N, C-alpha and C positions, 0 to 999 in steps of 0.2 A: 527362611527367607532372608540372603545378606542384604545389609545397608548400603541404601544409596552413597557412592560416594559425594562427600563434600564439593563442590565447586564454588569457589568463593568467587561468586560474580552473580547475578540476577539471572533466572531463568525466562527466556521465552514463551512465553503463554498462546501469540495469534500473532499473527502478522498478511492483513489479507486485504485484499481491495473486494469490495462489497457495492449493491446498489444503495442499501438502509441500511444504519444503525439506530437499530432502536433499544430505549431502555424502560424496562418492564418495571411495573407498579413496584414488585419487592424487590427492586436493585440488578435485575439478573439482563445481563447484554445479549438481544438476538440479531442475528448479523443474517440479513436479508439479500439473495443471489449472488452469490459469493462470486467474485470476477476475475479472470485470468485472459481476456481478450476481447477486442473490441473488434468491429465487422464495420466498416465504414464504406457507405455506398454514395458513388458519384458520378454525374454526363462526360468528365473530363477523361482524356489517358492517365494522365498522372494524380496521384489525390492532391487536393487542392488543401488549405490548411483547415483543421478543426479543430471545433474544443469540445473533451470530450468530459462529460461530469460525472462522480462516482465518488463513491466514499472509501477510506483509510480507517482500518481500525488495527492497533498495536495492543499485547496485553503483555505485561509483564509480572512475575512472580518475584519478592522479592529475592529470597534463597539468604543470602549473608549478606547482602547490599542494604545500605540505610541512608538515607540522608537525599540532600538535591543533585538530583545529576540531569544529563544531557544526552536525550534521543536525536537523533538527527537520521532522515529518507534524502539519500541522494540519486537521483534517477540519472542511468544514461541512453543514450539513442542507439538503435543497433548501431549505426558509425563509430560509435562510442564517442561522443561529443556528452559531456558532461552537461546535464540539465539544471536550470537552479534549483538549490537544496532548501530541503523545510527545515526548520531546528526549533525544537520544544522543552520549555526545561518540567521534567519532573521530580516529584518525591516519593522516595520507597520509603516507607515506616508500616509499621506494627510485624505480623506473626512471618513465619518463612511463605509461606503461602497465598500473603497476599501480595498485592501489590498496582501499579500504576496503569492506568487504560487512556487510551486516545483512541475520539471517533473523531473524523472532522470530514467535510467535505472536499474535495480537489476538482476547479476547474482548470482543466489540463489542456493548452493549446497545442498540437502534437501538425507536425508539419512534414513527416514522413513514416511511411509501414514499414512493419518488421520484429522483432523483438526485443523491448524496453526492459533493462534491469535496475529497480530500485533498491539500490543496498542499504540497508538499515543497522544504524550504529548507536552504540551505547555509551559514550564518554570517552567516543575517539576509535571504538574496537567496534569492527565489524560483526554481527550479529549474523544474519541471513540476507541474500537476496530474495527476491520478490521479483518473478519474471510476469510481464504485461505485455502481450501480443496485438498491435494493430494490424489489421488486415483492410487492404482496398481491394474493392471491385468496383469497375465503369459497370453501369447499368444503361442502356438506351430507353428512352421514355416515349413511348407512341405518340407521336408527331398529330393535330388535327387535319381533320384532311387528307392525310398520305395513306 
């Protein structure tokens, strides 16, 4: 088996949206109901603003990286508008196969449907892009006495 090429930066382990993040008693993380789409229902022709609640889980393996670093998530709307970014200080320490992990809740105000891209940066270097689609469907509720 050939040796893996040395990459002089951290390795992305996981970057995803999910419903719940559990830290088990033995320290192992469980990601419950991974999400890549929200289906919003409403009574109006156009989607009204809505708040979606979910978790983001990001995990890196240190590789050659050590010390204090910065992780940033920068979402972009389907129309290309930059949405509020989130930044987190993290510490890379220990062995090459260990690293920081973040699991946090997001209450996200959405005003349009379509494909949103959440760009993940480590020290201002783009690591990956996380797609999250929001769809809207108008529903008609039965009216009493009609």
